[in-house]
N, C-alpha and C positions, 0 to 999 in steps of 0.2 A: 219224596220225604211220606213213609209209613209212619201214623201217628198211632199210637196203644194207648187211648183212654182208660184209666182205672179208674171206677166209680169207688169214692170212699165215703162210708157214714160209719157215725158211732157203732160200736161194739162189731166192728170189721174184725173177722177172722185173720189175725195175722200169718198164723203157720199156712193157710191155702193158697196165698201168694207170695211166699218167699222164693220159692225155686223160680217162679217165671219171672219177677222184677230182678232178682238178683242175676240172672244169664242176660236177660234182655239190656239191662242197665250197663253192667259190666262188660259185655263183649267177648268174655274172655275165651270163647269158644266158636266164634265166628270163623266163616270162613274169610278166604281174601276177597272176595267180590262180593261179600253178603250186602244187600241193598241197607241204604240209611234208613235208621228209624230212631223215634224219639217216644218218652213216656211222659204221659200228662197225667197227673191226677184231677179227678172232676168231681162236681157235687151240685147238691142242691143251693148252696151257698157257700161264702168265701169263709165261712168259721171254721177254725179248726176242729176237727174230729178226734175223738180218743177211739183208737182200738181196742180188742179185747185182752190185748197184753198190755193196756196203757201208754202205748204209744201216743204222740199226736202228730197228726198230720193236718197240714193248711192246704186247701186242695189249691191247684195252679188255675183253674176256671169253673166256669159255671156250666151246667149242661146244654143252655143257649148257645154256649160260644163254642161249642164242637164243630168242628168241621167235617161232616159227615160226608164220606165218599167210598169208592169201591177198596181204597186203601186203607182206609179207617178200620181199627180193630177196637170194641167196646170189650171190657172185662169187670163181670159182675163177681165179687166175694159175696162168702157167706156172712150174716151177720144175724143180731138177735130182733133189728126193729125196722126190718124190710116191709113191713105192714103200715108202717106210716106212710100218711098220702102224701108227703113231699118228694118220696121217691117216685112217683108216678110218671113224671117227666122223662127220667132217664128209662124207662119202658116203651115209652113213646119212641126216644131216640133209637132204641134198639131193634125196634119194628123197623123202622125209617132205615135203619143201616142194612138189615136183612136185605130190603127191597132194593136198595141200591146194590148190591153185591158185595157189602163188607162182612166183615166178621163178627160175631158175637160169641164171648165165652162165658159160661155161668156157672158157680159151684155152690154146692150144698144148698144153703139156704135161698139161694138166687133163684135158682131152678123153681121155686116153688112159683115165687111172682111171675116168671115167665111162664109158667102154666096156667097161671089165671087170668093172664091176658092172650091165653091162647097161642101163644107162641110155640107151643111143643106138640102140636097136632098133626103137623105137616111133617116133620123130620124125625128122623132117628134119635133117641136122646138116652139120657139117663138121669138117673137121683140118688136119693139116699135108699129109695127103695119105690117099687110102684104105689103098696100100699102107701106109702108117705104122701105121695103126691094125689093119691085119690082121696086122703083124709085132709088134704089142707088147699087142694086147687079146685074152687068151683068151677072154675072154666076149663077144666082139663078132660079131654076127649082121645088123648093121643094114647091109648093104652096100647093098642096094636103095634104102636113104634116104639115103644119101651123096649130099651136093650138091660139084660141084666150085666151090666160091665162096671169098671170103676169111672171111667171116661168114654164119652162117644162122641165122635166126628161125623157131622154130615152136612151137608150143601151149607157150609161156613157157621153152623151153630155146633160149639163145640162143648157139652155139658159134662161135669162129673158130680160125683157123691163127696160127701166129708172125707172119706180116706183117698179120695181120687186125685189130689193136687200133682203128685208127679207124673203121672200118665196125662193128666189134662196139660199142664205145662209141655211135654212132650208134644202133643197135639197141637198146642198153641204155636211151639218153635217151628214145628213141620211145616203150617199153613202158612208160616213168614219166608220160609227158603233162607235163614238165616246161619244155618249149620249144614255142612254136607251129611250127607246120609249116616255114612260110617260114623261121624261124629254124634250123632243124635243118639245112632242105635248103642254105641260103648258110654254115653253119658247116661242114657237111661239104663241099662244092663248096670253101670257102677252102683248109681245110686239108689237102686232097686234089690240090689243083693247085696252092696258090700265086698263084694271079691275084689281085691286088690287087682289082679289079673285084668280088669276090664278099664281100670284105670291107667295101667301103662299102654292098653289099646287106645285110649282116648287121645294121651297125647302124641300118640304117632299119627294121628290123624290131623292134626292143628296145623296150619300154615306154614310154623316156624319148623317142625318136623321135615317138611317138605324141602327147605332148603338146607338141609344139612349134607 
């Protein structure tokens, strides 16, 4: 079973994880033979955190309790207090996970802390802007690998800027192989355009439609 670890911290940007948590938890658009997976929230302590939107989340486990392997996925959302030293442990876990062949996804402010520890220096990546990374990342030397797109996936590292949550989610789902290709394309097209025709395309790709 694949485990998706979602790191939670105070001021977490709720909207950046909304698409990915909803689709992976509900499994409503999964293909019939999708691999089993579970989502676990992880933090530096078991104390509840409060998101930017005021939601309270009690972590399922601590960073040191994570089972890191090539089937693991670690998601790092944006937040206003990533500079707190208590979050250093999860950055070490991100480095270890990439070395093991697992997947790390980071969005918005989380890309800054990855840049600060050098994890953006050897993979194509994005963020809020190149200037943003250069301003806030003392350990950043990945300018030649910066891609000016909303979300970028390269060698198991999936990064996005603050407006890239939808494409970030698409690339995460793609890496997990839980949607059929045509389902994922229709899903993304519908939510990115609002065109109802893509919703009907989406419905036609689901396992229930195959059995009609």
